[in-house]
N, C-alpha and C positions, 0 to 999 in steps of 0.2 A: 515541512511535510516531505519526507523522503520517499514517498510512494504515491505518485499520481499518474493518471493516464489521460492526458488531454488529446482529443482527436484520434484516440486509438481505434484502428479498424478491428471489428469483432463481430462475428456472426452475420456478415452481410450488411453491416451498417457501421457507423463511426460514433464513438463517444461524443455526446452532444456539446460538451464544453470545448471551445477553442482555447488556444493559449491566451488569447485576450480575455475572454469571458471567465475562464478558469482562474487566471492569476488575479483578476479583479475581485472575484468572489473570495479567493484566498485572503487577499488583503483585508477585505471586510471582516474576516474572521480572525485577524491578528497573525496570519501566517506571512512571513517576509521572504521565505525562500522555498521553492519546490524543487524536488528532483524527480523528473519525469523519465520516461523510458523510450529510447530510440529502438525501433523494432526491425530486426532482421528476420525475414521469413525464409523458408526453404528456397534454395536456388538464388538467393539475393546476396550481393556483396555487402559485407559488414560496413566498410567505410562509406559506401554509397548510401546505405540505410541511415547512417549517422548524419550525412549531409542533408538528406531528405528532412530529418527532424529538426536540424538547425534552421532550415528554410521555413518550417512551420512556425517556429518560436521567435526567430530573430525579428526585433522591432515591434513585437506584438505583446510582450509581457510587461505588466505594471510592477512586478516584483522580480527579484533575482531568481535565476533558474539554473539547473545543471541537468545532466543526463546520466542514467545508467544505460547499459547496452544489453538488449535482449538478443540472445543468440539462438536462432531456431534451427540452424543446420550446422552441426559441428564437423568440420573437415580441416585438412591441413591449412587451407587459406584462412579460414575463420580463426584458427589458433594463432597464426602469424599476425592476423589483424588485432587480436587481443593485445599482443605486445605493443603493436603500433599505437593503439588507442591510449594505453597506459603511459607510454613514453611521450607521445606528441599531442594528444587531444584532451588531456585532463579528465579522461573517462577511466575510472579505477574500480568499477564494479560491473559484473556481468551476470545477467539473470538467465537461469535455465529452468526448464519445466519438466517435472515428472508427470504432469497432467497434459491433457489436450493432444492425444495422439493424432497425427496428421496435420496439426497446426503448428504447435511450438515444441512438441514432445522431444525429449532426448532420452536414449536408453542409457543403462548404467555404464556401458563402455564409453559412450560419448561424454557422459558426465565426468567420468574418471579422467579422460584426456583433457577436458577443459580445466578440471581442478588441478591437474599436474602443471598445466600451463600457468594457471594463476599462482600456484606455489612458487614458480620460477620468477614471475614478474611482480609479485607482491600484491596483486589485486584481490578483491573479495568476490566470492561466488555467492550470489543470491539464489535461493531455491524456492520455487513453488512446489511444496512437498505434499502431493496427493498421488495415490497410485492410479494413474489415468487408465491403464490397461484394464484393471479390475473394475474401475468405475464405468467404463464404456459397456462392459458386460451387464452390469446392474441397470444402467440406463435403458439398454435395449430390452431387458426383461420387464422393467416397469412399463415401458411403452407398449410392449406386446400384451400386457395384462390390462391395458386401457387406463393405467394409472398415469394420467397426463397433466394433472394440476401442478401448480408451482411448488406445493409442499413436497412433491416427490423428488424435486431437485435435491433436497437435503437427505432424504432416505437413500438416494442413489450414490451419495458421497459420504459414507459413514465415517465417524471420527476415528475408528480403527485404522482406516486406510490413510488417514493423515498421520496417525502415529507411526504406522509401518514405514511410510515414505520418509518421514523425518528421521527415524532410526537408520534407514538405509543411506540417506544423504550424509548423516554423521559418520557412519562407517566408511563410506567412500572418501570423505574428507580426511579421515585418519590415514587411509591407504595412500592418499596423495600427499602425505607429509604435514598433517595438521594445518591445511590451508584455511584461511579465514572463511567461515561459512555463516551466512545470514539467512535465516528462514523467514520468509515474508508471510504476512497476514496469518499468524497462528490463531487457530480457533478452538482447539481441542485439548482437553486434559492429557490425553495419551501422548500428544506431540510435546506438550510442556514437560511431561515426566522424562521423556527421552532427552530433551534439551537440558533439563536440570542435571541429569546424570552426567551428560557430556561436560557440562560446565564444572561440575564437581571434580571431574577428572583433570581439569585444567586445559581443556581443549579450546581452541579459538572458534567457538560456536556461539552465535548470537541470534536473537529473534525480535520481531515486532509483533504487536497485535493491533487491532483496529477497533474503533468505537462500537461498530455493529456487533462484535463478538463479546463485548462487555455488557451490552444492554438488551439486545434483541433475542427473541426466541422463535423457534419454528412455530410453536402454537399461537403466539400472539401476532406474528408478522407474516411468515410464509404461508400459513394456513388460513389467512383471511378469506372471507367468502368471495365467490366469483373468481376473477382473475387478479384481484388486488395484491395477492401475495407476490406477483411478478416484480413488484417494486423492490422486493427484498432479496431477489435472486442474485447471489454473488458466490464466488468460489474461493476458498472453502465456504460451505454454506452456513447459514445461521443454525445453531444447534438446538436440540430439544431440551426443554427443562426437565424431562422425565428420563433422560439418560442416567446411567448409573453414576456418572461423574457430574458434579456441579461445575460445568465449564466456566460460567461467569465468576464464581467465587475463586476458582483455581487461577484464572487469568489475572484477576485483580491481585491475588497473592503473589503471582509471578512478577507483576509490576512492582509490588512492595519489596520483594526479595531480590530484585535485580536479576532474576532469571530472564525476564523480558526487559530488554534495554530501551525499547523505543515504542512510541505509539504513532502510527501513520494512518492514513485513511484508505489507501487503495482506491482513491477517488476515480471512479470510472462511470460517469452518469449517462443514463439513457432516458429519453422521454417514454411515457407509456404509449402515446399515439405513434404509430408507424415504426416503433422500435421494440419496446418490450412486447407489444402486441404480435410481433412475429412468432411468438411462442404459444399463441392461443391454440389449444388442442395438442400441444407437444412441448412440455417444459424444457426439453433439451435445446429448443430453438430460441429460448429467451436470452437476449444478450445479457451476459453476466456483469453486474456492477451496480454500485450505488453512488450517490453524490454526497460527499461529506467534507470536502476541503474547507468549506466556510465554517464548519462547526466543531472541528476537532478540539480547539482550545477550550471552547465552552463545555463540550461533552465530558472532557477529561477533568476539567475543573469541578464539575458536579461530583466526580469521584472523591475530590478533596472534601467537599461539603458533606458527603455521605460517610466520610471517615475511611474510605478504601485506601487512599494514598495521602502522603503529606504534600504540603504546598511545594516543598523542595523537589519531591519526585515528579510532580506535575511539570515543573520547569525542566528538570533533567530529562524526562522521557519525551517531552515534546520539543525540546530545543537543544540542550547541551549534548546529550548523548547522540542524537542524529547527526549533529555537526561533527563530532569526533569520530563516529562510526564511518562516516563517508568523506573524511579528509577535508573538512571545511573549517576546522577549528584552528586557531582562534579568530579567523576572519568572521566566522559566524558562531553563534551558540554561547556568546558571553558578552556582557556589557563591561568593556575595559578600554583603556586608551589604545588606539591603533586598530581596534576591531570595528567592523561596520556598525553604524548606529541603527541597527534593526531592533526596534523596541516596541513592545506591546504594553500600553498602560491599561491595566485591568481594574475595573470597579467592582470590588467584592460586595458592595451594597446594592448594585444594580440588579435588574431582573431581565431575563431574556426568555421569550417564548418563540420557539422555532416553528416556522410554517410557511407555506407558499405565499401567504399574504402578509407575513410578519417580518421576517428577516430572511430574504432569499434572493441571491444574486447569481446563482448558478443557472446555466442555460438548460433548465428542465421544466416539464409541465406539472411537476408534483414535488413535494419535499419528502425525502426518505425519513425525515425526523419530525413529521407533522405533529404539533402539539407538545413536543418535549419542552419542559420548563427547566431553566437554569438559574441558580441563585448567584448571579454575577453577570458582568456585561463588558464587552469590548468598549473601551473609552476612546483611546487614541492609538494610532499605529504609525510608526516611522519606518521607512525603508531607506537605509544609508543616509539617515539624517533628514530625509524629506518626509513631511507629514503626508500620509496617503489616506488616512481615515481620521476624521475629527468631527465631533458634534453630529454624529449620525450622517455624515456626508463623505462621499468618496472624493478626495482631492488629488489622487494620483493621476498618472498619465501613462497611456499605452507607450511602450518603448523605453520607459525608465528602467525596466528590469534588464540586468546584464547577465551574460553567461558566466558561470563560475567554473573555472578549471579546478578540479579537485586533486588532492594528494591521496596517499594511501590511508587505510584504516589506522586509527591512533589508539587502538585498544589491545594490541597483540601481545601475547606472552613471549 
């Protein structure tokens, strides 16, 4: 799972999973490596921020882990630090944000400078592609009208603004010399169309989607009565089933056609109590994120059962492609002599019901996937040859997980 956020500071609180609880939950779900994000905020030194995240993870993970680096403030020092991280730290991907002005946001000029730097050092730029400036205006307008329920989170972040930002990111990557660009957590048909066009041009543009964008809808989840919808507030938001595009069908097709290379979770869990509840009366104060790291393999396997993707694409999008995309192949992502023996034994005849009382090891007070049924089951999980899950028991140990130094993207034209 190449997109997780353990202990992420967000909206005045922290993601509820620690590296210990989060990697244990991941192992329960058949995940044997996570790539998390070291976070540099405005005014903070990039190398210091990386050291902070190493400290959080070291000795606490039960499966292997690596880091991408979030860059919140792009200046000459940050650009030099990018080179240093690629050369010396095994960090070869940098995440930028077109969203969240005042927190992580970078403007087009800053993005272009970072892309040019990446073009020189061979690294990959990861992009949160939503037009944050326009979104902030829409958020303020909804709040001013008294439209404060969780469902307005989705209305304030329309799919058009994800499509626009995706197109803009692609154009900037071309200006920077066809730098490898990886669009994170794609949720919208408009963004997928821009991606497909760029890939048909032969550009080094890639993307992931997440289970919530393949299964959940505004109407069935975000618009639940009372404050229940807060459980499903993430960005980009869960889309409406009444949009002119059928986002679910388009994203599944994108996975089939290899427009979308990877399925990650964007695992960023928060409890309802004391965390999601910060946004009662104002959806913009709800911490953004859901907990899925334990369920990705199950949820995407259900897509195989439903005929959306092949068994091979399940393995490819959840294992091989992420490993190649982020420079971990063939150490990870393949069962072969010399590769790490990271193995999930899957029982296609088993049954899984996801729920807070059924199969839940993430540090949350609810399940984002309550009641979801899967025609299959995690049987046994090995991490570097060590059995970490067997017979419905966790046999792994905190500290078994090692830091993985990554190479460059292995998919470039």
